C-alpha angles and dihedrals in degrees: 000000000000117000096245092054091052087049092057091047094057100031093089091053092051095048092047089072100261110163113254093242092056095053115107110269092244091056091050092053090053093071094083089050091053091051091047091050091051092049089048092054096044092047092056092052092045094050091048090052087060100037098053094054087050088054089052091053089046092054095042092060087227092146090073089079099026135086117308093250088061094050097122127097143141088276109034141019141089119316144116115322098217106091092206093053091043090051092049091052091047092049090052090052092049090048091051090051093048096044093049093049094044104039097043089051094056115106093228092058091044089058090053091050091053089061089060105036139014115286088234091064096045094093092046089054090052090051093050091050091048090052091053096051094043093048089047089052092052095045100039100037114129112214117221100201097198105132116238098173140346125195111208102166106103096223094047091045091052089048089055092052091046090054089047092053092044090054091056091047091051090049091051093045090050091052091049090049090057093044118266094221093055094039092055095040096245095122090049091049089051089053088054092048094051094042094244122152107251111249123222112260111256122232105258124201102164129112116017091353088077089071107018128051094207110015094163091055090048090052094050092048092051091047095052098043104035105087134121090218118051124177128185091258093052090046090052090053093047092048092047094051090045091055090047092052093049090052096041092049092061094050092044092052091048091051092048090050091052094045103042103021116183092009091062094040093054091049092048093049090057093057 
């Protein structure tokens, strides 16, 4: 019998105040697994809290004027010299990012995951995988420093940076509107630690979701396109993520419609 089913079987005994020594031996041995599951969930959230700011630095092209060890961005940095080879590597990285985010979010794959690990750790696993593909994109990205546009006028340049910062704020506000703990799998990992049955995620419409249907997507699009200095490599990344978002949005809306039905359709009609 899987560990998490044994956990549910003995959870009621443990929370009823049964002394630890009187618990069935199998239930006692589950305590290390609960701790490991909690660490697993918290680690995913902690790594993501570091990786996404790195992605912001990567997109901002800040390394151009920073220390040499930071000299890597979407626009400049060391890499292969052949633009065709660089583009092929970059497209593979974008495809890995998109496939991971899309396929692991599909209900059919989620059901397969639940046969291998507790449902409460499913989201944490998604977060860990997202960290891997995003970090790989940052580290392995091959800049193609062919200039597409450059904004030199101070006011227009400042407007570009303001739009860039606003995109990140919208992304963060969208995540907070959904519930950061649930989005990163921390709440689910806590359920696993305390032996609670994981609850279905409610349909949330507060915060930015009162006005925008997909605020997190809007934030990402602003962050990847709003820049006063655009190279071909950066444009390839922005275009690739834009295509991913357009595809992912359709599947996400279909899944929401299946899961929440009329509740989702009424909310969508009002936007």
